[in-house]
C-alpha positions as CSV (number, residue, x, y, z in Angstrom):
1,X,4.3,26.2,-11.4
2,X,1.7,24.2,-8.7
3,X,1.5,20.0,-9.5
4,X,-1.0,17.7,-7.9
5,X,0.1,14.4,-7.8
6,X,-2.5,11.0,-7.2
7,X,-1.2,8.9,-4.6
8,X,-2.4,5.1,-5.3
9,X,-3.2,3.0,-2.5
10,X,-1.7,-0.9,-2.6
11,X,-3.1,-4.6,-1.8
12,X,-1.4,-7.4,-0.5
13,X,-2.3,-10.4,-2.3
14,X,0.1,-12.8,-0.7
15,X,2.2,-11.8,2.6
16,X,3.9,-13.9,4.1
17,X,7.2,-13.5,7.1
18,X,9.7,-15.4,5.8
19,X,11.9,-14.6,8.8
20,X,13.5,-12.5,10.5
21,X,17.4,-10.3,10.2
22,X,19.6,-9.4,12.4
23,X,18.9,-6.0,12.4
24,X,15.4,-7.0,13.7
25,X,13.7,-6.1,10.7
26,X,11.5,-8.9,9.0
27,X,12.0,-10.2,5.4
28,X,8.5,-11.3,3.4
29,X,7.8,-13.0,0.2
30,X,4.7,-10.4,-0.6
31,X,2.5,-9.1,-4.1
32,X,1.3,-5.9,-4.2
33,X,-1.2,-4.6,-7.0
34,X,-2.0,-1.0,-7.5
35,X,-5.7,-0.1,-7.4
36,X,-7.9,3.3,-8.1
37,X,-8.5,4.2,-4.4
38,X,-6.2,7.8,-4.0
39,X,-4.7,10.8,-1.9
40,X,-3.8,14.0,-3.8
41,X,-1.1,15.7,-3.4
42,X,-1.2,19.2,-4.0
43,X,3.2,20.5,-4.1
44,X,3.3,24.7,-4.6
45,X,6.6,25.6,-5.5
46,X,7.4,28.8,-2.9
47,X,11.1,30.2,-3.6
48,X,12.2,29.2,-0.4
49,X,13.8,26.6,0.9
50,X,12.1,25.4,3.4
51,X,9.1,22.8,3.4
52,X,5.1,23.6,4.7
53,X,2.8,20.4,5.3
54,X,-0.8,20.7,5.6
55,X,-3.4,18.0,5.6
56,X,-7.1,17.6,6.0
57,X,-7.3,14.9,7.9
58,X,-6.4,16.7,11.7
59,X,-5.5,12.8,12.6
60,X,-2.1,13.4,10.2
61,X,0.8,15.4,11.6
62,X,2.0,17.8,9.4
63,X,5.6,18.4,10.8
64,X,8.6,16.7,10.6
65,X,7.1,13.2,11.1
66,X,5.3,13.2,8.4
67,X,6.0,10.8,5.4
68,X,6.0,14.1,3.1
69,X,8.9,16.2,4.8
70,X,11.1,13.3,5.6
71,X,10.5,12.8,1.4
72,X,10.6,16.0,0.5
73,X,14.6,15.9,2.7
74,X,15.5,13.2,1.0
75,X,14.7,14.7,-2.3
76,X,16.6,17.5,-1.1
77,X,19.4,15.2,-0.8
78,X,20.0,13.8,-3.8
79,X,18.9,16.8,-6.2
80,X,21.9,19.5,-3.7
81,X,19.6,21.4,-2.4
82,X,16.0,22.3,-1.1
83,X,13.1,22.6,-3.3
84,X,10.8,25.2,-1.1
85,X,7.7,23.9,-1.3
86,X,3.9,23.5,0.3
87,X,2.5,20.4,-0.2
88,X,-0.9,19.8,1.0
89,X,-2.7,16.1,1.2
90,X,-6.2,15.7,0.4
91,X,-6.5,12.5,2.6
92,X,-9.1,9.7,1.0
93,X,-6.8,6.4,1.8
94,X,-8.2,5.2,5.3
95,X,-5.6,5.4,8.2
96,X,-4.1,2.2,9.5
97,X,-5.2,0.2,7.3
98,X,-3.0,-1.7,5.5
99,X,-3.2,0.4,2.3
100,X,0.7,1.7,2.3
101,X,-1.5,5.1,2.9
102,X,1.3,6.8,4.3
103,X,3.7,5.6,1.6
104,X,2.5,6.6,-1.1
105,X,2.1,10.0,0.3
106,X,6.2,10.3,0.4
107,X,6.2,8.0,-3.0
108,X,4.0,10.6,-4.5
109,X,6.2,13.3,-3.1
110,X,9.0,12.7,-4.3
111,X,7.5,11.9,-7.8
112,X,6.4,15.5,-7.9
113,X,9.9,17.6,-6.9
114,X,11.2,15.7,-9.3
115,X,8.5,17.1,-12.3
116,X,9.0,20.5,-11.2
117,X,13.3,19.7,-10.7
118,X,12.7,19.2,-14.6
119,X,13.4,15.0,-14.1
120,X,16.2,14.9,-13.2
121,X,16.2,11.5,-11.9
122,X,14.6,7.9,-13.0
123,X,11.5,6.2,-11.6
124,X,13.6,3.5,-11.3
125,X,16.1,5.4,-9.3
126,X,13.8,7.7,-6.7
127,X,12.7,3.5,-6.4
128,X,15.5,2.5,-5.3
129,X,16.4,5.0,-2.9
130,X,13.1,5.6,-1.0
131,X,13.2,2.4,1.1
132,X,15.2,5.2,3.4
133,X,11.4,6.0,3.6
134,X,9.7,2.9,4.2
135,X,9.7,-0.9,2.5
136,X,6.6,-0.1,1.0
137,X,7.6,2.8,-0.9
138,X,9.8,1.5,-4.0
139,X,6.9,-0.3,-4.8
140,X,4.2,2.5,-4.6
141,X,6.7,4.7,-6.7
142,X,6.7,2.1,-9.4
143,X,3.1,0.8,-9.1
144,X,1.8,-2.0,-11.2
145,X,2.0,-5.2,-9.9
146,X,5.6,-6.8,-7.7
147,X,6.6,-10.0,-6.7
148,X,8.7,-8.2,-3.4
149,X,11.3,-10.5,-1.2
150,X,13.5,-8.7,1.7
151,X,12.2,-6.6,3.6
152,X,9.7,-6.0,0.8
153,X,12.4,-3.3,-1.4
154,X,13.4,-6.1,-3.8
155,X,10.5,-6.2,-6.6
156,X,10.1,-7.7,-9.7
157,X,7.1,-6.3,-12.0
158,X,4.9,-9.8,-12.6
159,X,2.0,-10.0,-15.0
160,X,-1.5,-10.2,-13.4
161,X,-5.3,-10.6,-14.7
162,X,-7.4,-7.7,-14.4
163,X,-10.0,-7.9,-11.9
164,X,-11.4,-5.4,-9.1
165,X,-12.1,-5.0,-5.3
166,X,-14.6,-4.0,-2.7
167,X,-12.4,-2.1,0.1
168,X,-13.5,-2.4,3.8
169,X,-12.0,-0.2,6.3
170,X,-13.5,-1.6,9.8
171,X,-13.8,0.8,13.2
172,X,-10.9,-1.4,14.6
173,X,-6.9,-1.3,13.6
174,X,-4.7,-3.8,13.8
175,X,-1.7,-3.6,16.4
176,X,1.1,-4.8,13.7
177,X,4.3,-5.1,16.7
178,X,1.9,-7.9,18.3
179,X,1.3,-9.7,15.9
180,X,5.4,-9.9,14.9
181,X,6.5,-10.8,18.6
182,X,3.7,-13.3,18.2
183,X,5.8,-14.6,14.8
184,X,8.8,-14.2,16.8
185,X,7.5,-16.2,19.7
186,X,6.8,-19.1,17.5
187,X,8.7,-18.7,14.2
188,X,6.6,-20.9,11.3
189,X,7.9,-22.1,8.0
190,X,7.3,-19.4,4.9
191,X,3.7,-21.0,3.2
192,X,4.5,-23.0,0.1
193,X,3.6,-21.8,-3.0
194,X,4.9,-18.5,-3.4
195,X,6.5,-18.8,-6.9
196,X,3.4,-20.1,-8.1
197,X,1.0,-18.0,-7.5
198,X,3.7,-15.2,-8.2
199,X,3.1,-17.2,-11.6
200,X,-0.7,-18.0,-11.6
201,X,-2.6,-14.8,-11.5
202,X,-2.1,-14.0,-14.9
203,X,-4.4,-15.7,-15.7
204,X,-7.9,-14.6,-14.3
205,X,-9.3,-12.6,-11.7
206,X,-10.7,-16.6,-10.3
207,X,-7.0,-17.4,-10.2
208,X,-6.4,-14.2,-8.0
209,X,-8.8,-15.1,-6.1
210,X,-7.3,-18.5,-5.3
211,X,-4.8,-18.0,-3.7
212,X,-4.7,-15.1,-1.5
213,X,-3.4,-15.4,1.7
214,X,-1.8,-13.0,4.7
215,X,-0.1,-14.4,7.7
216,X,-1.1,-11.7,9.5
217,X,-5.2,-13.0,9.6
218,X,-3.3,-15.8,11.2
219,X,-1.0,-14.1,13.6
220,X,-3.9,-11.6,14.7
221,X,-6.7,-14.3,14.8
222,X,-9.5,-11.6,15.0
223,X,-12.8,-13.5,14.2
224,X,-14.2,-9.6,13.2
225,X,-11.8,-10.6,10.2
226,X,-13.1,-13.4,9.7
227,X,-16.7,-11.6,9.1
228,X,-16.2,-9.2,6.7
229,X,-14.5,-11.7,4.6
230,X,-17.8,-13.9,5.0
231,X,-19.8,-10.5,3.9
232,X,-17.6,-10.0,1.0
233,X,-18.0,-13.0,-0.3
234,X,-21.7,-13.7,0.1
235,X,-21.8,-10.4,-1.9
236,X,-20.3,-12.1,-4.8
237,X,-16.6,-11.7,-3.9
238,X,-14.5,-14.8,-5.6
239,X,-11.8,-14.5,-2.3
240,X,-11.3,-12.2,-0.1
241,X,-8.4,-11.2,2.5
242,X,-6.8,-8.8,4.8
243,X,-3.9,-6.0,3.6
244,X,-0.8,-5.2,4.6
245,X,-0.9,-5.6,8.6
246,X,-4.5,-4.6,8.5
247,X,-7.3,-4.0,9.7
248,X,-8.6,-3.4,5.9
249,X,-10.2,-6.4,4.4
250,X,-11.3,-6.5,0.6
251,X,-12.9,-9.4,-1.5
252,X,-11.5,-10.2,-5.5
253,X,-14.2,-9.4,-8.3
254,X,-14.4,-10.2,-12.3
255,X,-15.1,-6.3,-13.1
256,X,-15.7,-3.2,-11.1
257,X,-19.2,-3.3,-12.2
258,X,-19.6,-6.3,-9.8
259,X,-17.8,-4.5,-7.0
260,X,-19.7,-1.3,-7.4
261,X,-23.5,-3.4,-7.2
262,X,-21.5,-5.6,-4.4
263,X,-20.6,-2.7,-2.0
264,X,-24.3,-1.6,-1.8
265,X,-24.9,-5.3,-0.6
266,X,-21.5,-5.0,2.2
267,X,-22.4,-3.7,5.6
268,X,-19.5,-1.1,6.8
269,X,-19.4,3.1,6.5
270,X,-15.6,2.8,5.1
271,X,-15.9,0.7,1.7
272,X,-15.2,1.2,-1.7
273,X,-15.1,-0.4,-4.9
274,X,-11.7,0.3,-7.0
275,X,-10.4,-1.7,-9.8
276,X,-6.8,-2.7,-9.7
277,X,-4.5,-0.8,-11.9
């Protein structure tokens, strides 16, 4: 029996660096929300003990570097034996965008293999173990809206108002390592108001939009990001912000119909109107 799993993207409604640990990892305050943009992962059991990866995007490696292969190895460790599988990734989430396109593929493979194995593990167990694949993977396992701290792996589900978004992925990518280096040279205190924002976003799409924040916008200082944000606001967005370490930018709209109408007025070849899930 083969299985198809949707691997949903995420956006960061708030993202701030709060410090740096002794091991070099940076600690964060962030709020993540699942959105209706997704890759499709086909998992076909082979009856053997190996994993074969295929992807329709030539920029994605299809060997042990792929997070899908690492997720397969992790599940084999948890399960006690490898489940031979052929995993095919149909990419729709743009690469190097800050949308969790890699993390969510790894999460989808864990969830899919778990289902094929008869669901021996709860989603909570998979989320806890999946941090070994990356700090965003636990959220991609659970979805929803989560307040995340630590390196992003300490999660608390929180209520959030419904909204829609237009996501624009520009041609350029952001250099995350460079941004962290800038922070390390001149660390700044965490932005005030995180707890208030986590509480207020339950109220309305306007509250979600009104407090959007991403420290990477300040660290990069890229005028192209500001230009995209201005375009989204001009098209009717209640607020706009970069997601993750970039370079994708999203605008918040009250409803999907508003986002779909705005999409026609926004420049950019790679753009999506999606509902927050």
